[in-house]
N, C-alpha and C positions, 0 to 999 in steps of 0.2 A: 800695581798688581796686588791682588788679594793675597793675604798671608796663607790662607787655606790652599789656594791654587799653587803657590810656590812650594808648600809642603808636599802636596800630591805629586808635583813634577819631580821634586827631589827624591821622594820615595820610589817613584817609578824608575828613575835613572839608577838608583842604588840596586834595586831588584834586578833590572836588566843586566847591569854589569856583573852581578853575582852569577846569574844563569849563563851568561856568555863565558865567563871565566871557568865555570864548572864544566861546560861543554868542551872547551878547548883543552883544559887540563886532563880530562878523561881521554880525549882523542890522543894526546901526547903519550899518555900512559900505555894505551893500546899499541901505538907505533913502537914504543920502546920494547914492549914484550915481543912484537913481531920481529924486531931486529935481533933480540936475544935468541929467538927460536932458530933463526937462520945461522947466526954466528956460532952458537954453542952446540948445535945438533941435538937439542933436547925438545921434549914436548912440554909445553907450559899451559896450565889452565888456571884461571883466576876465579875464585869463589869468595866474594866478599873481601876479607882481609887475608885469606889463605891462598897460597900459590902452590899448586901441585906440580912437581917436577918429575919427569921420566926421561932418563938418559938413554940414548940409543947405543952407546958403548960404555963399558965399565971404566975405560981409561980416561974418560972425560971428567975433568975436575970442575965442579960448579961451586962458586962462592957467592953467596947473597948476604949482604949486610955484614960481612966479616965472618960468616958461618959457612963452613964447608959441608956440603951434602955428600955423604959417602955413597949412598945408593939412591934409589928413587924414594920420594917421600913428599911431605908437605911442610911448608914453612909459613909462619905468620909474618905479615908485612905491616909495618906502621904506615899509616896514611898521613 
């Protein structure tokens, strides 16, 4: 096999694995947010790295990354 052909096949495999991993990782993140919506009774919206949280009741306690949200608001998420 030619070295150039082997290099192109290797680069193709690496790029495909990256995009497949990115797709499934994003899908899992969206599924986790949907689970949080149902279990916490809150409204969540994701804008880039910011997560907007609106609680339906003031008694609900929301803790994200060890920080408690006292009211409705936005929190920065590390990716």
